[in-house]
C-alpha positions as CSV (number, residue, x, y, z in Angstrom):
1,M,43.2,-48.1,-35.4
2,T,46.8,-49.3,-35.0
3,F,47.4,-48.0,-38.6
4,L,46.0,-44.5,-37.7
5,L,48.2,-44.2,-34.6
6,T,51.2,-45.4,-36.5
7,M,50.5,-43.0,-39.4
8,A,50.2,-40.0,-37.1
9,Q,53.5,-41.0,-35.5
10,R,55.2,-41.7,-38.9
11,V,54.1,-38.4,-40.4
12,A,55.4,-36.5,-37.3
13,V,58.8,-38.3,-37.5
14,G,59.1,-38.3,-41.3
15,S,58.0,-34.7,-41.7
16,R,61.6,-33.6,-41.2
17,Q,62.2,-34.5,-44.9
18,I,59.2,-32.7,-46.2
19,L,59.7,-29.4,-47.9
20,P,57.9,-26.3,-46.5
21,R,55.4,-26.2,-49.4
22,Q,54.2,-29.7,-48.5
23,L,54.5,-29.4,-44.7
24,I,51.0,-27.9,-44.3
25,L,49.4,-30.8,-46.2
26,V,51.5,-33.4,-44.3
27,N,50.5,-31.9,-41.0
28,M,46.8,-32.0,-42.1
29,I,47.2,-35.7,-42.9
30,S,48.7,-36.4,-39.5
31,F,46.0,-34.4,-37.7
32,T,43.3,-36.3,-39.7
33,A,44.8,-39.6,-38.7
34,Q,44.8,-38.5,-35.1
35,R,41.1,-37.4,-35.4
36,H,40.2,-40.7,-37.1
37,A,41.8,-42.7,-34.2
38,E,39.9,-40.6,-31.7
39,K,36.6,-41.3,-33.4
40,L,37.3,-45.0,-33.6
41,I,38.2,-45.0,-29.9
42,E,35.0,-43.2,-29.1
43,R,33.0,-45.7,-31.2
44,I,34.7,-48.7,-29.5
45,L,34.0,-47.3,-26.1
46,F,30.4,-46.5,-27.1
47,L,30.1,-50.2,-28.0
48,E,31.5,-51.1,-24.6
49,G,34.7,-52.4,-26.1
50,I,38.3,-51.8,-25.0
51,P,40.5,-50.0,-27.6
52,S,44.0,-51.3,-28.1
53,V,46.3,-48.3,-28.4
54,G,49.6,-49.7,-27.1
55,N,50.6,-51.6,-30.3
56,L,51.9,-49.6,-33.2
57,N,53.0,-50.9,-36.6
58,K,56.6,-50.6,-37.5
59,I,57.4,-47.1,-38.5
60,L,59.4,-46.9,-41.8
61,I,61.1,-43.7,-42.5
62,G,62.5,-43.3,-46.0
63,K,66.1,-42.1,-46.7
64,N,64.6,-39.4,-49.0
65,I,61.1,-38.0,-49.8
66,E,60.5,-40.5,-52.7
67,E,61.2,-43.4,-50.5
68,Q,59.0,-41.9,-47.7
69,F,56.1,-41.5,-50.2
70,R,56.5,-45.1,-51.3
71,N,56.5,-46.3,-47.7
72,D,53.4,-44.2,-47.0
73,H,51.7,-45.5,-50.2
74,E,52.3,-49.1,-49.2
75,A,50.9,-48.5,-45.7
76,G,47.9,-46.6,-47.2
77,T,47.2,-49.4,-49.6
78,E,47.2,-51.9,-46.7
79,A,45.0,-49.6,-44.6
80,I,42.4,-49.3,-47.4
81,S,42.2,-53.1,-47.6
82,V,41.7,-53.3,-43.8
83,Y,39.0,-50.6,-43.8
84,K,37.1,-52.3,-46.6
85,D,37.2,-55.6,-44.7
86,A,36.1,-53.8,-41.5
87,I,33.2,-52.0,-43.4
88,R,32.1,-55.4,-44.8
89,L,32.1,-56.9,-41.2
90,A,30.2,-53.9,-39.8
91,V,27.5,-54.2,-42.5
92,E,27.2,-57.9,-41.9
93,S,26.8,-57.2,-38.2
94,F,24.1,-54.5,-38.9
95,D,26.3,-51.9,-37.3
96,D,25.5,-48.9,-39.5
97,G,27.2,-46.4,-37.3
98,T,30.5,-48.1,-37.4
99,A,30.2,-48.7,-41.2
100,Q,29.5,-45.0,-41.8
101,L,32.5,-44.0,-39.7
102,L,34.7,-46.4,-41.5
103,R,33.5,-45.2,-44.9
104,S,34.4,-41.6,-44.0
105,I,37.9,-42.7,-42.9
106,L,38.2,-44.8,-46.1
107,A,37.4,-41.8,-48.2
108,D,40.1,-39.7,-46.5
109,E,42.6,-42.5,-46.9
110,E,41.8,-42.9,-50.6
111,N,42.3,-39.2,-51.1
112,H,45.7,-39.4,-49.3
113,L,46.7,-42.3,-51.5
114,D,45.7,-40.3,-54.7
115,W,47.9,-37.4,-53.5
116,L,50.8,-39.8,-53.0
117,E,50.3,-41.3,-56.4
118,I,50.4,-37.8,-58.0
119,Q,53.6,-37.0,-56.1
120,L,55.3,-40.2,-57.1
121,A,54.2,-39.8,-60.7
122,Q,55.7,-36.3,-60.8
123,I,59.0,-37.6,-59.3
124,G,59.0,-40.3,-62.0
125,Q,58.5,-37.8,-64.7
126,V,61.0,-35.2,-63.7
127,E,63.3,-37.2,-61.4
128,L,63.8,-36.5,-57.7
129,Q,66.2,-33.6,-57.8
130,N,64.0,-31.6,-60.2
131,Y,60.9,-32.5,-58.2
132,L,62.6,-31.1,-55.1
133,L,63.6,-27.9,-56.9
134,E,60.0,-27.5,-58.1
135,Q,58.7,-27.9,-54.5
136,I,61.1,-25.1,-53.3
137,A,60.1,-22.6,-56.0
């Protein structure tokens, strides 16, 4: 959950570097991270636990959009690993509801990572300046 809260914050702060064409998608990613955090909080409360929402991961803001995408990719890769471990733990604990919720979040995170990989590949093919020009057009 810490990752989701950090991602929502990171996207909000880092979106100043995002071009208008991508801003809608970036806002959707931020909104999705917030919704995932809310669902996890609801699940933790349902299980009579106490969610920890006060600790955020370090927020890394890139000096340009390519660096921001790389930071997000690294954080997303780490989050996917955490979700897979959490799903395994939920399954081992016979907590099908939590496992199902985490699988849904994992699928969204994998889609986000795929999008980032496409953007980074495009930047690698045409270089950053041409990528930025293409995004404005």
